[in-house]
N, C-alpha and C positions, 0 to 999 in steps of 0.2 A: 403497610408499604403501598405506595401509589402504583397504579396500573402502568406497566411499561408502555411507552409510546413508540409509534413509527414517526420518524422525523424525515422530511423531504427537504433537501437543500440544493441550491445552485452554489457552486464554488469555483474559485480560481486559486490554484496553488502556484506559488513562486518560491525561488530559492533566495539566498542572501544577496545574490547579484541582481535580483529583480527579474530573472529569466522565468517565463511561464513554463511550468513543468506539466500542468494538466489543467483542464477546465471543463465543467459541464455546460458552460455558456457558449459553446461552439455549435454551429449549425448541425442539426442531426442528432445531437446528444440530448438525453433526457436528464432531469435533475436526479440526484442520488437519494435513495431512500434507505434508511437503516433502522434497525430495532435497537432502542436504547438498552444498554446493559448486556448486549449479546456479543460485544467485541467485533462488530461488523466494520467499524472504522477505528483508526488509531486513537488511543486513550486521551491524548492531549487535546485533540479536536473534539471528541465526544464530551469531555469535561467542560470545555468552553461553551458547548451548545446546550448543556443541561438547563432545563426550565426556560429555554427560548421558545418563542411562538412565531406563528406565521407573520411575516412582515419584518421580523427582527433582522438586523444586519450586524455581523460580527467580523472583526479582524482579529486574528489570533496567530501568534508565533508559537510553534511547537518545537521544543528542544528534542534532540535525538532520544533521550531517555523516555520521553512520552510519545515518540514517533516510531521510527523503525530501528531504534537502538544505535549504539556506537558501532563503528567498524570493528569486527572481530578478526584479527590477523590470522587466527587459526583456521578461518574459513577461506583463506587464500592459499592454495597449495598446488604444486605440480602433480599431474597425473600422467601415466604413460600415454603416448599418442595412440597406442593400440586400444585404449578405452573408447575411441571414437571410430571404431571399425565400421565401415560402410559409409562414412562421411567423406566425400571427395575433397572438399575444401574447408579448412578450418581457419576462421579469421577472428581477430580480436573484436569483441563486441557481440559476437554470436551468443545466443542463449540455448541451453539444452536442459532437458529434465533428466536428472540423475536419480537413480534408485539408491537410497541410503538406509541404514538401519532404522532411522526414524521415519521412513516413508519417502515419497517423491520430493525432490528439492530442485528448484531452478538454479542453475549455475551459469555464470557469464564467463566467456573466454577473455582472459586478460592479455596473455602472451602466448605465442606459438613458437616452439623450438623444433629442432630436428627430431628429438626423442620424446620430449614432454610438452604438454599443454598446461599452462597455468590457468586455473579456474578460480573464480570468486563466488562463494555461495552467500555472501552478504546481500541483503536487499539493496537494490540500486540507490535507494535514498537513505541508507544507513549513514550515520555520522553527520547528517545535514539538519540544519534548522529549517523547518518548513513554515511558510507564511501563507495562511489561508484568508481569503476574502469571501465570506459566506453570507448568503441570504436564505433565511428559513422560508420555504415556500408553503409548507404545511406541517402541522404537528397534530397527531390524532392518537387515540387509544389503540393499542395493538389488539388484533383479534386473538382469540384463544389458539387458533391454528398457527398464526405467526409466532406466538410465544412458544408453542410446542416445537415448531421447526427451527426457531432461533434466527429467523431473518424476516424482512418485510416481504410481502407479496404484492 
């Protein structure tokens, strides 16, 4: 098996409407580095970048199944307002870290009622087709330490 690589990319992410959702190409941002095979980035993007090298440019659309998954309606649920004890103002769009049996989970407030707050634990990009415009800046062999830690240094 080939030695895993650390790949460094500049990217711009847009949605189906062409709205820019994220970019490493803005002032003050560094390119993104990831360790191949370590699930540091979504699968659909990583697959499209396999065997790409410095200077390669790739445009790829990633369907939800290869991105952040489909929206799971079971992850949208009302919780008692008392679960937000100590929070003075709760507004739709706010995010909180909830403790779940599976560990910490980021939830987004969808709706605020008198007695309940509806939260959504889906990733904000779940259910969306993601469009990446990528330039590979560098691709190099991963160090033993990077492989051991499971991420690029």
